[in-house]
ROSE-4610 file (N, C-alpha, C; in Angstrom, 1 decimal, always signed):
// ROSE-4610
residu = [M/M/M/S/S/S/T/T/T/T/T/T/A/A/A/A/A/A/T/T/T/T/T/T/S/S/S/S/S/S/T/T/T/T/T/T/T/T/T/T/T/T/D/D/D/N/N/N/A/A/A/T/T/T/Q/Q/Q/R/R/R/S/S/S/D/D/D/R/R/R/A/A/A/R/R/R/A/A/A/W/W/W/P/P/P/L/L/L/L/L/L/L/L/L/L/L/L/A/A/A/G/G/G/A/A/A/F/F/F/E/E/E/I/I/I/A/A/A/Y/Y/Y/A/A/A/L/L/L/A/A/A/V/V/V/G/G/G/G/G/G/S/S/S/E/E/E/G/G/G/F/F/F/T/T/T/V/V/V/L/L/L/S/S/S/W/W/W/S/S/S/L/L/L/V/V/V/A/A/A/V/V/V/A/A/A/F/F/F/F/F/F/L/L/L/L/L/L/T/T/T/L/L/L/F/F/F/S/S/S/L/L/L/S/S/S/L/L/L/A/A/A/L/L/L/R/R/R/T/T/T/I/I/I/D/D/D/V/V/V/G/G/G/I/I/I/G/G/G/Y/Y/Y/A/A/A/V/V/V/W/W/W/A/A/A/G/G/G/I/I/I/G/G/G/A/A/A/V/V/V/G/G/G/A/A/A/A/A/A/L/L/L/L/L/L/G/G/G/P/P/P/V/V/V/F/F/F/F/F/F/D/D/D/E/E/E/T/T/T/L/L/L/T/T/T/P/P/P/V/V/V/K/K/K/G/G/G/L/L/L/W/W/W/L/L/L/T/T/T/L/L/L/I/I/I/I/I/I/G/G/G/G/G/G/V/V/V/V/V/V/W/W/W/L/L/L/K/K/K/L/L/L/S/S/S/D/D/D/G/G/G/P/P/P/K/K/K/R/R/R]
num = [1/1/1/2/2/2/3/3/3/4/4/4/5/5/5/6/6/6/7/7/7/8/8/8/9/9/9/10/10/10/11/11/11/12/12/12/13/13/13/14/14/14/15/15/15/16/16/16/17/17/17/18/18/18/19/19/19/20/20/20/21/21/21/22/22/22/23/23/23/24/24/24/25/25/25/26/26/26/27/27/27/28/28/28/29/29/29/30/30/30/31/31/31/32/32/32/33/33/33/34/34/34/35/35/35/36/36/36/37/37/37/38/38/38/39/39/39/40/40/40/41/41/41/42/42/42/43/43/43/44/44/44/45/45/45/46/46/46/47/47/47/48/48/48/49/49/49/50/50/50/51/51/51/52/52/52/53/53/53/54/54/54/55/55/55/56/56/56/57/57/57/58/58/58/59/59/59/60/60/60/61/61/61/62/62/62/63/63/63/64/64/64/65/65/65/66/66/66/67/67/67/68/68/68/69/69/69/70/70/70/71/71/71/72/72/72/73/73/73/74/74/74/75/75/75/76/76/76/77/77/77/78/78/78/79/79/79/80/80/80/81/81/81/82/82/82/83/83/83/84/84/84/85/85/85/86/86/86/87/87/87/88/88/88/89/89/89/90/90/90/91/91/91/92/92/92/93/93/93/94/94/94/95/95/95/96/96/96/97/97/97/98/98/98/99/99/99/100/100/100/101/101/101/102/102/102/103/103/103/104/104/104/105/105/105/106/106/106/107/107/107/108/108/108/109/109/109/110/110/110/111/111/111/112/112/112/113/113/113/114/114/114/115/115/115/116/116/116/117/117/117/118/118/118/119/119/119/120/120/120/121/121/121/122/122/122/123/123/123/124/124/124/125/125/125/126/126/126/127/127/127/128/128/128/129/129/129/130/130/130/131/131/131/132/132/132]
x = [+22.0/+21.7/+21.7/+22.4/+22.5/+21.3/+21.0/+20.0/+19.8/+20.9/+20.9/+20.5/+21.0/+20.6/+19.0/+18.6/+17.0/+16.4/+16.7/+16.0/+15.9/+17.2/+17.4/+16.3/+16.5/+15.5/+14.1/+13.8/+12.3/+11.9/+12.9/+12.5/+12.4/+13.3/+13.2/+11.9/+11.5/+10.3/+9.0/+9.2/+8.0/+8.1/+9.2/+9.4/+8.9/+9.1/+8.6/+7.2/+6.7/+5.0/+4.4/+5.2/+4.4/+4.6/+5.7/+5.9/+4.7/+4.5/+3.5/+1.9/+1.9/+0.7/+0.3/+1.4/+1.3/+1.0/+1.7/+1.5/+0.2/-0.3/-1.7/-2.8/-2.4/-3.4/-3.1/-1.9/-1.6/-2.5/-2.5/-3.2/-4.7/-5.3/-6.9/-6.9/-6.1/-6.0/-5.8/-4.8/-4.6/-5.7/-6.4/-7.6/-8.7/-8.7/-9.6/-9.3/-7.9/-7.5/-7.9/-7.7/-8.2/-9.5/-10.5/-11.8/-12.2/-11.5/-11.6/-11.2/-10.1/-9.6/-10.7/-11.3/-12.3/-13.5/-13.8/-14.8/-14.6/-13.2/-12.8/-12.8/-12.3/-12.2/-13.7/-14.7/-16.0/-16.6/-16.3/-16.7/-16.1/-14.9/-14.3/-15.0/-15.3/-16.1/-17.5/-18.1/-19.3/-19.2/-18.1/-18.0/-17.8/-17.7/-17.5/-16.7/-15.4/-14.3/-14.5/-14.8/-15.1/-16.1/-16.9/-18.2/-19.3/-19.5/-20.8/-20.2/-20.8/-20.2/-20.5/-21.6/-21.8/-20.7/-20.6/-19.7/-18.2/-18.1/-16.6/-16.3/-17.4/-17.0/-16.9/-17.6/-17.5/-16.1/-15.6/-14.3/-13.3/-13.3/-12.2/-12.3/-13.4/-13.5/-12.9/-13.2/-12.6/-11.1/-10.7/-9.4/-8.6/-9.0/-8.3/-8.4/-9.5/-9.6/-8.7/-8.4/-7.6/-6.2/-5.9/-4.4/-4.0/-5.0/-4.8/-4.6/-5.7/-5.5/-4.2/-3.8/-2.7/-1.3/-1.5/-0.2/+0.0/-1.0/-1.1/-0.5/-1.1/-0.7/+0.8/+1.3/+2.8/+3.7/+3.1/+4.1/+4.8/+3.9/+4.6/+4.8/+4.0/+4.3/+5.2/+6.1/+6.9/+6.2/+6.7/+6.1/+5.7/+6.7/+6.4/+5.3/+5.3/+4.2/+3.0/+3.0/+1.7/+1.2/+2.0/+1.4/+1.0/+1.6/+1.1/-0.3/-0.4/-1.6/-2.8/-2.4/-3.5/-4.0/-2.9/-3.3/-4.0/-3.6/-4.3/-5.6/-6.0/-7.2/-8.3/-7.7/-8.4/-8.6/-7.6/-7.7/-9.0/-8.7/-9.6/-11.1/-11.2/-12.5/-13.3/-12.4/-13.0/-13.5/-12.6/-12.9/-14.1/-14.3/-15.5/-16.7/-16.6/-17.8/-18.0/-17.2/-17.5/-18.8/-18.9/-20.0/-21.4/-21.2/-22.5/-22.9/-22.0/-22.4/-22.3/-21.6/-21.5/-21.4/-21.4/-21.7/-20.4/-19.9/-18.5/-18.7/-17.6/-17.8/-16.7/-16.9/-15.9/-16.0/-14.9/-14.9/-14.1/-14.2/-13.4/-11.9/-11.4/-9.9/-9.7/-10.5/-10.3/-10.3/-11.2/-11.4/-10.3/-9.6/-8.3/-7.2/-7.0/-5.9/-6.3/-7.5/-7.8/-7.7/-7.8/-7.6/-6.0/-5.2/-3.7/-3.3/-4.1/-3.7/-4.1/-5.3/-5.7/-4.6/-4.2/-3.2/-1.9/-1.5/-0.3/-0.4/-1.5/-1.7/-1.7/-2.3/-2.3/-0.9/-0.1/+1.2/+2.2/+1.9/+2.6/+2.2/+1.0/+0.7/+1.6/+1.4/+2.1/+3.6/+4.1/+5.6/+6.1/+5.1/+5.3/+5.2/+5.9/+6.1/+7.0/+7.2/+8.2/+9.5/+10.3/+11.6/+12.4/+13.4/+14.2/+15.6]
y = [-8.0/-6.7/-5.8/-4.7/-3.7/-2.9/-2.1/-1.3/-0.1/+0.4/+1.3/+1.0/-0.3/-0.9/-1.3/-1.7/-2.0/-0.8/+0.2/+1.5/+2.1/+1.9/+2.5/+1.7/+0.6/-0.3/-0.2/+0.0/+0.3/+1.8/+2.8/+4.1/+4.0/+3.4/+3.1/+2.4/+1.5/+0.8/+1.8/+2.5/+3.6/+4.6/+5.1/+6.2/+5.6/+4.5/+3.9/+3.8/+3.4/+3.2/+4.8/+5.7/+7.0/+7.5/+7.1/+7.6/+7.0/+5.7/+5.1/+5.7/+5.9/+6.6/+7.9/+8.7/+10.0/+10.0/+9.0/+9.0/+8.5/+7.7/+7.1/+8.3/+9.1/+10.4/+11.4/+11.5/+12.6/+12.5/+11.2/+11.0/+11.5/+11.0/+11.6/+13.0/+13.6/+14.9/+15.7/+15.0/+15.6/+15.6/+14.3/+14.2/+15.4/+15.5/+16.6/+17.9/+18.2/+19.6/+19.6/+18.6/+18.3/+18.7/+18.0/+18.4/+20.0/+20.5/+21.9/+22.8/+22.2/+23.0/+23.0/+22.0/+21.8/+22.9/+22.7/+23.8/+25.1/+25.5/+26.8/+27.3/+26.5/+26.6/+26.9/+26.1/+26.4/+27.8/+27.9/+29.0/+30.5/+30.3/+31.4/+31.8/+30.6/+30.6/+31.3/+31.0/+31.5/+33.0/+33.4/+34.8/+35.7/+35.2/+36.2/+37.3/+36.8/+37.9/+38.6/+37.8/+38.4/+39.6/+39.6/+40.6/+40.3/+38.8/+38.4/+38.1/+38.8/+38.7/+37.2/+36.7/+35.4/+34.3/+34.2/+33.4/+33.8/+35.0/+35.4/+34.9/+35.0/+34.8/+33.3/+32.5/+30.9/+30.5/+31.4/+31.1/+31.3/+32.4/+32.7/+31.6/+31.1/+30.0/+28.8/+28.3/+27.2/+27.4/+28.6/+28.8/+28.7/+29.1/+28.8/+27.4/+26.8/+25.4/+24.5/+24.9/+23.9/+24.1/+25.5/+25.7/+25.1/+25.2/+24.5/+23.1/+22.4/+20.9/+20.5/+21.3/+21.0/+21.1/+22.3/+22.4/+21.2/+20.7/+19.5/+18.2/+18.0/+17.0/+17.1/+18.3/+18.3/+18.3/+18.0/+17.7/+16.4/+15.4/+14.2/+13.7/+14.2/+14.0/+14.9/+14.6/+15.5/+16.5/+17.6/+18.8/+18.6/+18.1/+17.9/+16.9/+15.8/+14.9/+15.4/+16.1/+16.5/+17.6/+18.7/+19.8/+19.2/+18.1/+17.7/+16.9/+16.3/+15.5/+16.4/+17.4/+18.5/+19.2/+19.6/+20.3/+19.5/+18.4/+17.3/+17.0/+16.9/+16.7/+17.8/+19.2/+20.4/+20.5/+20.4/+20.5/+19.4/+18.4/+17.2/+17.4/+17.7/+17.9/+19.2/+20.3/+21.4/+21.3/+20.5/+20.3/+19.4/+18.4/+17.5/+18.2/+19.0/+19.7/+21.0/+21.5/+22.8/+22.7/+21.6/+21.5/+21.4/+20.7/+20.5/+22.0/+22.8/+24.1/+25.3/+25.3/+26.5/+26.0/+27.0/+26.7/+26.3/+25.2/+24.6/+23.4/+22.9/+21.7/+20.8/+19.4/+18.4/+17.6/+17.7/+17.0/+15.6/+14.8/+13.3/+13.8/+14.7/+15.0/+15.4/+16.3/+16.8/+15.7/+14.9/+13.5/+12.6/+12.5/+11.8/+12.3/+13.8/+14.4/+14.2/+14.5/+14.3/+12.9/+11.8/+10.5/+10.5/+10.9/+10.9/+11.5/+12.7/+13.4/+12.4/+11.8/+10.9/+9.7/+9.2/+8.1/+8.5/+10.0/+10.4/+10.6/+11.0/+11.0/+9.9/+8.7/+7.4/+6.9/+7.2/+6.5/+7.5/+8.7/+9.5/+8.9/+8.6/+7.9/+6.7/+5.9/+4.5/+4.5/+5.9/+6.0/+6.5/+7.0/+7.7/+6.6/+5.5/+4.4/+4.7/+4.0/+4.3/+4.2/+5.1/+5.2/+4.1/+3.2/+2.2/+2.5]
z = [+48.4/+47.9/+49.0/+49.0/+50.0/+50.2/+51.3/+51.4/+50.5/+49.9/+49.0/+47.7/+47.3/+46.0/+46.0/+47.1/+47.2/+47.2/+47.7/+47.7/+46.3/+45.5/+44.4/+43.3/+43.5/+42.5/+42.9/+44.0/+44.5/+43.9/+43.9/+43.3/+42.0/+41.3/+39.8/+39.4/+40.0/+39.7/+39.9/+41.0/+41.3/+40.2/+39.9/+38.9/+37.6/+37.1/+35.9/+35.8/+37.0/+37.2/+37.0/+37.8/+37.8/+36.2/+35.6/+34.1/+33.4/+33.5/+32.6/+32.9/+34.2/+34.7/+34.1/+34.1/+33.6/+32.1/+31.3/+30.1/+29.6/+30.4/+30.2/+30.3/+31.1/+31.5/+30.6/+29.8/+29.1/+27.6/+27.3/+25.7/+25.9/+26.9/+27.0/+27.0/+27.8/+27.9/+26.7/+25.9/+24.5/+23.6/+23.7/+22.9/+23.4/+24.6/+25.1/+24.6/+24.5/+23.9/+22.6/+21.8/+20.4/+20.2/+21.0/+21.0/+21.3/+22.2/+22.6/+21.3/+20.7/+19.5/+18.5/+18.2/+17.2/+17.6/+18.7/+19.3/+19.2/+19.4/+19.2/+17.9/+16.8/+15.5/+14.9/+15.2/+14.8/+15.5/+16.8/+17.3/+16.6/+16.3/+15.6/+14.3/+13.7/+12.4/+12.6/+13.8/+14.0/+14.6/+15.0/+15.5/+14.5/+13.1/+12.1/+12.2/+12.4/+12.7/+14.1/+15.0/+16.3/+16.5/+15.5/+15.4/+16.1/+16.5/+17.1/+18.5/+19.5/+20.9/+21.4/+21.4/+22.1/+21.4/+20.1/+19.4/+19.9/+20.1/+20.5/+21.8/+22.7/+24.1/+24.2/+23.4/+23.2/+22.8/+21.7/+21.2/+22.2/+22.9/+24.0/+25.0/+25.5/+26.6/+26.0/+24.8/+24.2/+23.9/+23.6/+23.4/+24.7/+25.9/+27.1/+27.5/+27.3/+27.7/+26.9/+25.6/+24.6/+25.1/+25.3/+25.6/+27.0/+28.0/+29.4/+29.2/+28.4/+28.4/+27.7/+26.6/+25.7/+26.8/+27.5/+28.5/+29.3/+29.9/+30.7/+30.2/+29.0/+28.1/+27.9/+27.6/+27.1/+28.2/+29.5/+30.6/+30.3/+29.8/+29.5/+28.0/+27.3/+25.9/+25.0/+24.3/+23.5/+22.8/+23.0/+22.3/+20.9/+20.0/+18.7/+18.4/+19.1/+19.0/+19.3/+20.5/+21.1/+20.4/+19.8/+19.0/+17.7/+17.1/+15.8/+15.9/+17.0/+17.3/+17.5/+18.2/+18.6/+17.4/+16.6/+15.4/+14.4/+14.4/+13.5/+13.7/+15.0/+15.6/+15.2/+15.5/+15.3/+13.9/+13.1/+11.5/+10.9/+11.2/+10.8/+11.4/+12.7/+13.2/+12.5/+12.5/+11.9/+10.4/+9.6/+8.2/+8.1/+9.1/+8.9/+9.5/+10.5/+11.0/+10.4/+9.7/+8.9/+8.0/+7.2/+6.3/+7.0/+8.3/+9.1/+9.6/+10.1/+10.8/+9.7/+8.8/+7.9/+6.4/+5.5/+4.2/+3.5/+3.9/+3.5/+2.6/+1.8/+1.2/+1.7/+1.7/+1.8/+0.7/-0.3/-1.5/-1.1/-2.1/-2.0/-1.8/-2.4/-2.4/-1.1/-0.3/+0.9/+1.8/+1.7/+2.5/+2.5/+1.4/+1.1/+2.1/+1.9/+2.7/+4.2/+4.5/+5.9/+6.5/+5.7/+6.1/+6.3/+5.5/+5.6/+6.8/+7.2/+8.6/+9.6/+9.5/+10.6/+10.8/+9.7/+9.7/+10.3/+10.1/+10.7/+12.1/+12.6/+14.0/+14.6/+14.1/+14.7/+14.6/+13.9/+13.8/+14.7/+14.8/+15.9/+17.3/+17.5/+18.8/+19.1/+18.1/+18.2/+18.4/+17.8/+18.1/+19.4/+20.0/+21.4/+22.5/+22.2/+23.2/+24.3/+25.5/+26.3/+25.8/+26.3/+26.0/+26.6/+25.7/+26.2/+26.6]
């Protein structure tokens, strides 16, 4: 094996390891972005149309945190997959916690559709395997 071939092989191996490491870090970041999205949605609800200053400031802080975390995750995860997962986490989390913090209802039909969203998010994660 020539020196160039050995160097190329070593570089390829290192690049693959780096890609796996980046992907492994991207998913927890995406989950964190989803958690920030839930907090943002709840804070917006508490701000009553941005008329309550304290909740409005909390909403802005979580908005910035969610976008920052999402942007870091999307360096590695495909935009379509990442955005769908992020939005799904936010939607499900807000729907589940809305009744806890606000005068909202969670009916069995809503629960069914939320379960389908969660299933879709799981399948999207499973489909985001390494490219062959």
